[in-house]
Backbone atoms as SQL, in Angstrom:
CREATE TABLE atoms (id INTEGER PRIMARY KEY, chain TEXT, resi INTEGER, resn TEXT, atom TEXT, x REAL, y REAL, z REAL);
INSERT INTO atoms VALUES
  (1, 'A', 1, 'MET', 'N', 0.841, -1.185, 0.000),
  (2, 'A', 1, 'MET', 'CA', 0.000, 0.000, 0.000),
  (3, 'A', 1, 'MET', 'C', 0.884, 1.247, 0.000),
  (4, 'A', 2, 'GLN', 'N', 0.591, 2.139, -0.912),
  (5, 'A', 2, 'GLN', 'CA', 1.360, 3.375, -1.012),
  (6, 'A', 2, 'GLN', 'C', 0.704, 4.448, -0.148),
  (7, 'A', 3, 'GLN', 'N', 1.501, 5.061, 0.705),
  (8, 'A', 3, 'GLN', 'CA', 0.978, 6.080, 1.606),
  (9, 'A', 3, 'GLN', 'C', 0.974, 7.428, 0.899),
  (10, 'A', 4, 'LYS', 'N', -0.085, 8.182, 1.090),
  (11, 'A', 4, 'LYS', 'CA', -0.190, 9.518, 0.508),
  (12, 'A', 4, 'LYS', 'C', 0.295, 10.534, 1.523),
  (13, 'A', 5, 'PHE', 'N', 1.097, 11.482, 1.067),
  (14, 'A', 5, 'PHE', 'CA', 1.591, 12.534, 1.938),
  (15, 'A', 5, 'PHE', 'C', 1.029, 13.866, 1.480),
  (16, 'A', 6, 'THR', 'N', 0.699, 14.706, 2.455),
  (17, 'A', 6, 'THR', 'CA', 0.158, 16.028, 2.152),
  (18, 'A', 6, 'THR', 'C', 1.303, 16.998, 1.867),
  (19, 'A', 7, 'LYS', 'N', 0.952, 18.132, 1.279),
  (20, 'A', 7, 'LYS', 'CA', 1.964, 19.167, 1.052),
  (21, 'A', 7, 'LYS', 'C', 2.529, 19.657, 2.382),
  (22, 'A', 8, 'ASN', 'N', 1.681, 19.703, 3.405),
  (23, 'A', 8, 'ASN', 'CA', 2.144, 20.122, 4.723),
  (24, 'A', 8, 'ASN', 'C', 3.223, 19.181, 5.237),
  (25, 'A', 9, 'GLN', 'N', 3.038, 17.893, 5.036),
  (26, 'A', 9, 'GLN', 'CA', 4.040, 16.915, 5.461),
  (27, 'A', 9, 'GLN', 'C', 5.332, 17.079, 4.653),
  (28, 'A', 10, 'LEU', 'N', 5.200, 17.388, 3.361),
  (29, 'A', 10, 'LEU', 'CA', 6.377, 17.609, 2.530),
  (30, 'A', 10, 'LEU', 'C', 7.138, 18.858, 2.972),
  (31, 'A', 11, 'VAL', 'N', 6.413, 19.891, 3.367),
  (32, 'A', 11, 'VAL', 'CA', 7.049, 21.115, 3.859),
  (33, 'A', 11, 'VAL', 'C', 7.799, 20.820, 5.155),
  (34, 'A', 12, 'LYS', 'N', 7.171, 20.069, 6.047),
  (35, 'A', 12, 'LYS', 'CA', 7.848, 19.689, 7.288),
  (36, 'A', 12, 'LYS', 'C', 9.116, 18.898, 6.978),
  (37, 'A', 13, 'TYR', 'N', 9.044, 17.998, 6.013),
  (38, 'A', 13, 'TYR', 'CA', 10.206, 17.207, 5.595),
  (39, 'A', 13, 'TYR', 'C', 11.282, 18.124, 5.021),
  (40, 'A', 14, 'LEU', 'N', 10.876, 19.074, 4.199),
  (41, 'A', 14, 'LEU', 'CA', 11.798, 20.021, 3.582),
  (42, 'A', 14, 'LEU', 'C', 12.574, 20.809, 4.627),
  (43, 'A', 15, 'TYR', 'N', 11.889, 21.193, 5.699),
  (44, 'A', 15, 'TYR', 'CA', 12.523, 21.975, 6.765),
  (45, 'A', 15, 'TYR', 'C', 13.065, 21.083, 7.896),
  (46, 'A', 16, 'LYS', 'N', 13.137, 19.779, 7.644),
  (47, 'A', 16, 'LYS', 'CA', 13.678, 18.806, 8.607),
  (48, 'A', 16, 'LYS', 'C', 12.950, 18.851, 9.955),
  (49, 'A', 17, 'GLU', 'N', 11.621, 18.888, 9.866),
  (50, 'A', 17, 'GLU', 'CA', 10.790, 18.933, 11.067),
  (51, 'A', 17, 'GLU', 'C', 9.954, 17.674, 11.232),
  (52, 'A', 18, 'THR', 'N', 10.341, 16.607, 10.547),
  (53, 'A', 18, 'THR', 'CA', 9.616, 15.340, 10.659),
  (54, 'A', 18, 'THR', 'C', 10.370, 14.406, 11.590),
  (55, 'A', 19, 'SER', 'N', 9.631, 13.471, 12.156),
  (56, 'A', 19, 'SER', 'CA', 10.261, 12.459, 13.014),
  (57, 'A', 19, 'SER', 'C', 11.118, 11.544, 12.140),
  (58, 'A', 20, 'ALA', 'N', 11.941, 10.739, 12.769),
  (59, 'A', 20, 'ALA', 'CA', 12.796, 9.811, 12.025),
  (60, 'A', 20, 'ALA', 'C', 11.957, 8.855, 11.171),
  (61, 'A', 21, 'THR', 'N', 10.856, 8.388, 11.733),
  (62, 'A', 21, 'THR', 'CA', 9.978, 7.464, 11.013),
  (63, 'A', 21, 'THR', 'C', 9.347, 8.147, 9.804),
  (64, 'A', 22, 'GLU', 'N', 8.835, 9.371, 10.020),
  (65, 'A', 22, 'GLU', 'CA', 8.233, 10.128, 8.915),
  (66, 'A', 22, 'GLU', 'C', 9.272, 10.435, 7.842),
  (67, 'A', 23, 'THR', 'N', 10.461, 10.815, 8.273),
  (68, 'A', 23, 'THR', 'CA', 11.525, 11.156, 7.331),
  (69, 'A', 23, 'THR', 'C', 11.834, 9.971, 6.421),
  (70, 'A', 24, 'LEU', 'N', 11.985, 8.801, 7.017),
  (71, 'A', 24, 'LEU', 'CA', 12.249, 7.596, 6.219),
  (72, 'A', 24, 'LEU', 'C', 11.116, 7.303, 5.240),
  (73, 'A', 25, 'ALA', 'N', 9.886, 7.375, 5.729),
  (74, 'A', 25, 'ALA', 'CA', 8.731, 7.065, 4.890),
  (75, 'A', 25, 'ALA', 'C', 8.598, 8.057, 3.736),
  (76, 'A', 26, 'ILE', 'N', 8.775, 9.346, 4.036),
  (77, 'A', 26, 'ILE', 'CA', 8.643, 10.362, 2.988),
  (78, 'A', 26, 'ILE', 'C', 9.791, 10.230, 1.988),
  (79, 'A', 27, 'HIS', 'N', 10.990, 10.038, 2.473),
  (80, 'A', 27, 'HIS', 'CA', 12.149, 9.883, 1.588),
  (81, 'A', 27, 'HIS', 'C', 11.933, 8.719, 0.615),
  (82, 'A', 28, 'GLU', 'N', 11.482, 7.625, 1.163),
  (83, 'A', 28, 'GLU', 'CA', 11.215, 6.439, 0.332),
  (84, 'A', 28, 'GLU', 'C', 10.107, 6.725, -0.683),
  (85, 'A', 29, 'ALA', 'N', 9.053, 7.379, -0.232),
  (86, 'A', 29, 'ALA', 'CA', 7.926, 7.684, -1.120),
  (87, 'A', 29, 'ALA', 'C', 8.348, 8.630, -2.245),
  (88, 'A', 30, 'ILE', 'N', 9.184, 9.619, -1.918),
  (89, 'A', 30, 'ILE', 'CA', 9.657, 10.557, -2.943),
  (90, 'A', 30, 'ILE', 'C', 10.474, 9.811, -4.005),
  (91, 'A', 31, 'ASN', 'N', 11.262, 8.842, -3.575),
  (92, 'A', 31, 'ASN', 'CA', 12.075, 8.066, -4.521),
  (93, 'A', 31, 'ASN', 'C', 11.240, 7.126, -5.387),
  (94, 'A', 32, 'GLU', 'N', 10.066, 6.732, -4.897),
  (95, 'A', 32, 'GLU', 'CA', 9.229, 5.764, -5.620),
  (96, 'A', 32, 'GLU', 'C', 8.098, 6.403, -6.408),
  (97, 'A', 33, 'ASP', 'N', 7.648, 7.582, -6.005),
  (98, 'A', 33, 'ASP', 'CA', 6.469, 8.211, -6.609),
  (99, 'A', 33, 'ASP', 'C', 6.881, 9.459, -7.385),
  (100, 'A', 34, 'TRP', 'N', 6.785, 9.371, -8.699),
  (101, 'A', 34, 'TRP', 'CA', 7.204, 10.479, -9.553),
  (102, 'A', 34, 'TRP', 'C', 6.424, 11.750, -9.245),
  (103, 'A', 35, 'ASN', 'N', 5.112, 11.652, -9.046),
  (104, 'A', 35, 'ASN', 'CA', 4.290, 12.841, -8.765),
  (105, 'A', 35, 'ASN', 'C', 4.709, 13.497, -7.438),
  (106, 'A', 36, 'LEU', 'N', 4.950, 12.680, -6.432),
  (107, 'A', 36, 'LEU', 'CA', 5.378, 13.206, -5.137),
  (108, 'A', 36, 'LEU', 'C', 6.755, 13.855, -5.262),
  (109, 'A', 37, 'SER', 'N', 7.621, 13.250, -6.041),
  (110, 'A', 37, 'SER', 'CA', 8.948, 13.799, -6.284),
  (111, 'A', 37, 'SER', 'C', 8.843, 15.172, -6.952),
  (112, 'A', 38, 'GLU', 'N', 7.943, 15.302, -7.902),
  (113, 'A', 38, 'GLU', 'CA', 7.717, 16.586, -8.589),
  (114, 'A', 38, 'GLU', 'C', 7.204, 17.646, -7.608),
  (115, 'A', 39, 'GLN', 'N', 6.276, 17.261, -6.745),
  (116, 'A', 39, 'GLN', 'CA', 5.748, 18.196, -5.752),
  (117, 'A', 39, 'GLN', 'C', 6.862, 18.660, -4.805),
  (118, 'A', 40, 'TYR', 'N', 7.683, 17.727, -4.373),
  (119, 'A', 40, 'TYR', 'CA', 8.776, 18.054, -3.458),
  (120, 'A', 40, 'TYR', 'C', 9.780, 18.980, -4.141),
  (121, 'A', 41, 'GLU', 'N', 10.096, 18.699, -5.382),
  (122, 'A', 41, 'GLU', 'CA', 11.033, 19.539, -6.125),
  (123, 'A', 41, 'GLU', 'C', 10.485, 20.966, -6.270),
  (124, 'A', 42, 'ALA', 'N', 9.185, 21.092, -6.519),
  (125, 'A', 42, 'ALA', 'CA', 8.563, 22.414, -6.628),
  (126, 'A', 42, 'ALA', 'C', 8.662, 23.165, -5.302),
  (127, 'A', 43, 'LEU', 'N', 8.492, 22.453, -4.193),
  (128, 'A', 43, 'LEU', 'CA', 8.620, 23.082, -2.870),
  (129, 'A', 43, 'LEU', 'C', 10.063, 23.522, -2.613),
  (130, 'A', 44, 'GLN', 'N', 11.022, 22.715, -3.047),
  (131, 'A', 44, 'GLN', 'CA', 12.430, 23.087, -2.882),
  (132, 'A', 44, 'GLN', 'C', 12.745, 24.372, -3.651),
  (133, 'A', 45, 'ILE', 'N', 12.246, 24.471, -4.856),
  (134, 'A', 45, 'ILE', 'CA', 12.465, 25.667, -5.684),
  (135, 'A', 45, 'ILE', 'C', 11.805, 26.878, -5.039),
  (136, 'A', 46, 'ALA', 'N', 10.586, 26.692, -4.547),
  (137, 'A', 46, 'ALA', 'CA', 9.880, 27.790, -3.889),
  (138, 'A', 46, 'ALA', 'C', 10.648, 28.258, -2.656),
  (139, 'A', 47, 'LYS', 'N', 11.196, 27.326, -1.888),
  (140, 'A', 47, 'LYS', 'CA', 11.963, 27.678, -0.689),
  (141, 'A', 47, 'LYS', 'C', 13.187, 28.500, -1.055),
  (142, 'A', 48, 'GLN', 'N', 13.856, 28.127, -2.132),
  (143, 'A', 48, 'GLN', 'CA', 15.053, 28.844, -2.570),
  (144, 'A', 48, 'GLN', 'C', 14.720, 30.271, -3.001),
  (145, 'A', 49, 'GLN', 'N', 13.499, 30.488, -3.474),
  (146, 'A', 49, 'GLN', 'CA', 13.111, 31.801, -3.960),
  (147, 'A', 49, 'GLN', 'C', 12.598, 32.722, -2.855),
  (148, 'A', 50, 'LEU', 'N', 12.384, 32.171, -1.663),
  (149, 'A', 50, 'LEU', 'CA', 11.944, 33.007, -0.548),
  (150, 'A', 50, 'LEU', 'C', 13.056, 33.962, -0.159),
  (151, 'A', 51, 'PRO', 'N', 12.697, 35.200, 0.186),
  (152, 'A', 51, 'PRO', 'CA', 13.744, 36.127, 0.629),
  (153, 'A', 51, 'PRO', 'C', 14.340, 35.647, 1.940),
  (154, 'A', 52, 'LYS', 'N', 15.614, 35.860, 2.078),
  (155, 'A', 52, 'LYS', 'CA', 16.293, 35.469, 3.312),
  (156, 'A', 52, 'LYS', 'C', 16.086, 36.573, 4.343),
  (157, 'A', 53, 'ALA', 'N', 15.525, 36.220, 5.469),
  (158, 'A', 53, 'ALA', 'CA', 15.275, 37.197, 6.533),
  (159, 'A', 53, 'ALA', 'C', 16.568, 37.433, 7.300),
  (160, 'A', 54, 'VAL', 'N', 16.877, 38.684, 7.486),
  (161, 'A', 54, 'VAL', 'CA', 18.060, 39.048, 8.253),
  (162, 'A', 54, 'VAL', 'C', 17.594, 39.942, 9.390),
  (163, 'A', 55, 'PHE', 'N', 17.890, 39.519, 10.594),
  (164, 'A', 55, 'PHE', 'CA', 17.479, 40.282, 11.759),
  (165, 'A', 55, 'PHE', 'C', 18.710, 40.871, 12.416),
  (166, 'A', 56, 'GLN', 'N', 18.673, 42.170, 12.584),
  (167, 'A', 56, 'GLN', 'CA', 19.789, 42.832, 13.234),
  (168, 'A', 56, 'GLN', 'C', 19.222, 43.919, 14.135),
  (169, 'A', 57, 'PRO', 'N', 19.452, 43.819, 15.431),
  (170, 'A', 57, 'PRO', 'CA', 18.918, 44.833, 16.343),
  (171, 'A', 57, 'PRO', 'C', 19.622, 46.173, 16.133),
  (172, 'A', 58, 'SER', 'N', 18.925, 47.233, 16.476),
  (173, 'A', 58, 'SER', 'CA', 19.525, 48.558, 16.370),
  (174, 'A', 58, 'SER', 'C', 20.633, 48.706, 17.408),
  (175, 'A', 59, 'ARG', 'N', 21.526, 49.661, 17.183),
  (176, 'A', 59, 'ARG', 'CA', 22.615, 49.914, 18.135),
  (177, 'A', 59, 'ARG', 'C', 22.056, 50.297, 19.505),
  (178, 'A', 60, 'SER', 'N', 20.966, 51.082, 19.500),
  (179, 'A', 60, 'SER', 'CA', 20.398, 51.499, 20.786),
  (180, 'A', 60, 'SER', 'C', 19.852, 50.303, 21.563),
  (181, 'A', 61, 'SER', 'N', 19.269, 49.330, 20.866),
  (182, 'A', 61, 'SER', 'CA', 18.771, 48.123, 21.542),
  (183, 'A', 61, 'SER', 'C', 19.921, 47.342, 22.155),
  (184, 'A', 62, 'ILE', 'N', 20.985, 47.186, 21.402),
  (185, 'A', 62, 'ILE', 'CA', 22.153, 46.467, 21.922),
  (186, 'A', 62, 'ILE', 'C', 22.714, 47.197, 23.132),
  (187, 'A', 63, 'GLN', 'N', 22.784, 48.538, 23.044),
  (188, 'A', 63, 'GLN', 'CA', 23.323, 49.326, 24.147),
  (189, 'A', 63, 'GLN', 'C', 22.470, 49.172, 25.406),
  (190, 'A', 64, 'ARG', 'N', 21.143, 49.167, 25.242),
  (191, 'A', 64, 'ARG', 'CA', 20.244, 48.997, 26.390),
  (192, 'A', 64, 'ARG', 'C', 20.431, 47.626, 27.028),
  (193, 'A', 65, 'ILE', 'N', 20.580, 46.602, 26.207),
  (194, 'A', 65, 'ILE', 'CA', 20.770, 45.243, 26.722),
  (195, 'A', 65, 'ILE', 'C', 22.090, 45.153, 27.490),
  (196, 'A', 66, 'LEU', 'N', 23.157, 45.696, 26.902),
  (197, 'A', 66, 'LEU', 'CA', 24.455, 45.655, 27.576),
  (198, 'A', 66, 'LEU', 'C', 24.433, 46.449, 28.874),
  (199, 'A', 67, 'SER', 'N', 23.763, 47.581, 28.853),
  (200, 'A', 67, 'SER', 'CA', 23.660, 48.412, 30.051),
  (201, 'A', 67, 'SER', 'C', 22.892, 47.668, 31.151),
  (202, 'A', 68, 'HIS', 'N', 21.774, 47.068, 30.771),
  (203, 'A', 68, 'HIS', 'CA', 20.969, 46.307, 31.735),
  (204, 'A', 68, 'HIS', 'C', 21.793, 45.151, 32.312),
  (205, 'A', 69, 'SER', 'N', 22.527, 44.465, 31.438),
  (206, 'A', 69, 'SER', 'CA', 23.348, 43.348, 31.884),
  (207, 'A', 69, 'SER', 'C', 24.415, 43.813, 32.867),
  (208, 'A', 70, 'ALA', 'N', 25.056, 44.929, 32.546),
  (209, 'A', 70, 'ALA', 'CA', 26.100, 45.462, 33.436),
  (210, 'A', 70, 'ALA', 'C', 25.502, 45.869, 34.774),
  (211, 'A', 71, 'ASN', 'N', 24.343, 46.525, 34.763),
  (212, 'A', 71, 'ASN', 'CA', 23.686, 46.943, 36.006),
  (213, 'A', 71, 'ASN', 'C', 23.261, 45.740, 36.843),
  (214, 'A', 72, 'THR', 'N', 22.758, 44.724, 36.198),
  (215, 'A', 72, 'THR', 'CA', 22.330, 43.517, 36.900),
  (216, 'A', 72, 'THR', 'C', 23.530, 42.810, 37.502),
  (217, 'A', 73, 'ALA', 'N', 24.627, 42.745, 36.794),
  (218, 'A', 73, 'ALA', 'CA', 25.841, 42.099, 37.312),
  (219, 'A', 73, 'ALA', 'C', 26.371, 42.835, 38.533),
  (220, 'A', 74, 'VAL', 'N', 26.313, 44.157, 38.526),
  (221, 'A', 74, 'VAL', 'CA', 26.771, 44.964, 39.666),
  (222, 'A', 74, 'VAL', 'C', 25.871, 44.728, 40.873),
  (223, 'A', 75, 'GLN', 'N', 24.563, 44.673, 40.620),
  (224, 'A', 75, 'GLN', 'CA', 23.611, 44.461, 41.720),
  (225, 'A', 75, 'GLN', 'C', 23.829, 43.099, 42.354),
  (226, 'A', 76, 'ARG', 'N', 24.108, 42.101, 41.602),
  (227, 'A', 76, 'ARG', 'CA', 24.303, 40.749, 42.124),
  (228, 'A', 76, 'ARG', 'C', 25.541, 40.658, 43.001),
  (229, 'A', 77, 'THR', 'N', 26.579, 41.382, 42.671),
  (230, 'A', 77, 'THR', 'CA', 27.802, 41.297, 43.465),
  (231, 'A', 77, 'THR', 'C', 27.651, 42.006, 44.806),
  (232, 'A', 78, 'HIS', 'N', 26.678, 42.935, 44.906),
  (233, 'A', 78, 'HIS', 'CA', 26.458, 43.656, 46.162),
  (234, 'A', 78, 'HIS', 'C', 25.496, 42.937, 47.099),
  (235, 'A', 79, 'HIS', 'N', 24.799, 41.905, 46.616),
  (236, 'A', 79, 'HIS', 'CA', 23.811, 41.187, 47.449),
  (237, 'A', 79, 'HIS', 'C', 24.425, 40.085, 48.191);
């Protein structure tokens, strides 16, 4: 019996969020089912085309965090 996988399951597999059992089953199914392989390949291409998110805090945010950390460290040594 051939198991059917949803696009959601393929996305989880693509992002390595499946269990070991699911990973094996999906990997095997992709190798055996041409249609599933095509769907997975389309998801891989779509993932590559997504913009890469870059998060960088502002200098003022970093300064506030460092200041808070320094103040907290000073308070701990006095207690």
